[in-house]
Steps between C-alpha positions, in 0.01 A plus 500: 500500500355846550713635219385215275143570589539867438666424167223271401230751601677767297534265203134409521400871525711581192347212312153615606580854378625361176183300444289797593682715254481258218435653158153330473391626844620853425320490161165379661535761786556782246227381277225463771611824657243677281142439603374574148739238353388247765134549418577488128695182533224338708245608239714361224524167679122496523470571135749223409309257728168591324659451163652167586192352666229671292328171380471391861399814681280657238122471579446379134682440177380806293629343185318172537173527306340235713523724810404829340128601474414777262198585719753634761650760270574851625396438859624769739751425783344289778216369291382141516468308176233259383701209636519658848868599465600843631717709264694729727638715215207449258505338164586609144293502181544118452398415867850423617604569855719808510690384813587167339586664170737736673670199673551329158602824339768559762628150425539577125637855555773382740588199282541711190692774691739258675559282196573786270721667764712187549553434138574866426738508801696195380511624138580868590757421775692268269506768221603766748785289644632423151498872395675619825756214499616499139444871433610654171284439203294241675408742770428775244277281288306362799437832655388662173241215473399570859473870429270433206292265709454755781422784261159352412211492752468158666133476426561588129751210466265265670204607286697439177622155617159387612346613174749269332487206748137505598339440843606256766702469818815388323469779242461773761803359695709520186383863447583596858846345479571695185402813685688441828835337410661833413449636852687201655772522242575865575481453873731198506745666256537807716569284808729255310710791362593592856579142600697443179770740613546340842795292599328165540379500134851594382642217717248253351592621146869460577428139620348435159161400650214436261312817406166343590629411844626846560179657387240283678696393813696816577350808327135420501459440874637860567242641260198347684402782731394743230367210296257399779357845509441506126330168522236621739444823292479310170265232644257779605545657157437168328170445701374851421591455135330169468185640658513796253542283201217264613279800569560605142403160382831389352658330794345182645195332347164539672514143612807579728453669829661842512449817707524708187217299336292525805534885504425501127190289562350743739604815310181510297280489814672791673242753378216276621650507857618140493827623638605184683571303182805723415583664834581199707736336240656849458560526868653155514736598205593818674578340834716237330706754307536734799614229739762365258625858441519564875698186559727590212562853646589360833738245339661787310548698834648199679722371229640844407703648788479846354121497540491376856365741752 
């Protein structure tokens, strides 16, 4: 009985150690080891929460003409409007609450960044897998197209496309996808080339499995670690690019909430010391991009054993 008890205790201890050393727990322990990454992740969760629930947590709807009073225009932070409402971050030239406008702008910026990133990831990953798996002329042709795409500045390609397509959320998503897909294609191709030479792919090929099954069920899962890092970097890049295009007046229309448009609306008042109209949306944009980049850097360090400290 004692031997059985000891054996059961040893088995339970081994099982507990196995659960404690599970890949997910090790990943979370490594990720939250950095205080900077922990703070950035918490801030990113807060930004996502604000973006998702902006219509419910915003003091007002800044794009509803029935709730905007032109008499409250350009009020400094902490001022009280004619209706008795306190504008903690002030108002812009149209009388809109800056705090509410930032909440709605974050919603639009994250939506555009995530949607364009997901579409570009699916498109670029598929192209990269095909190029690495089939090789030969297919690989050469695809990679020459990728090289040509990456040889042009991203903002230049987006400017040309939006000049042809016009303004709108769907138009800017198409432009951002056209800018980003090549990064995913090159990243996935580099990882898939390594996986293509491994035994499990050769075994699947010898078994005459379908090419699509080999690519998406066997090769692609092993390419996910670098792909996840690229997703975070390109999402931040898409958000900054959308803000830049909207600031230049060729991104989203003025009827859509955007951090870039908010910065542009206050740019003409900077010399008249109405700094809050542009500064606060700019700070919100900066915090969003920095937090996403910090989370991406930590993911890169955790997922790449060579970069672990």
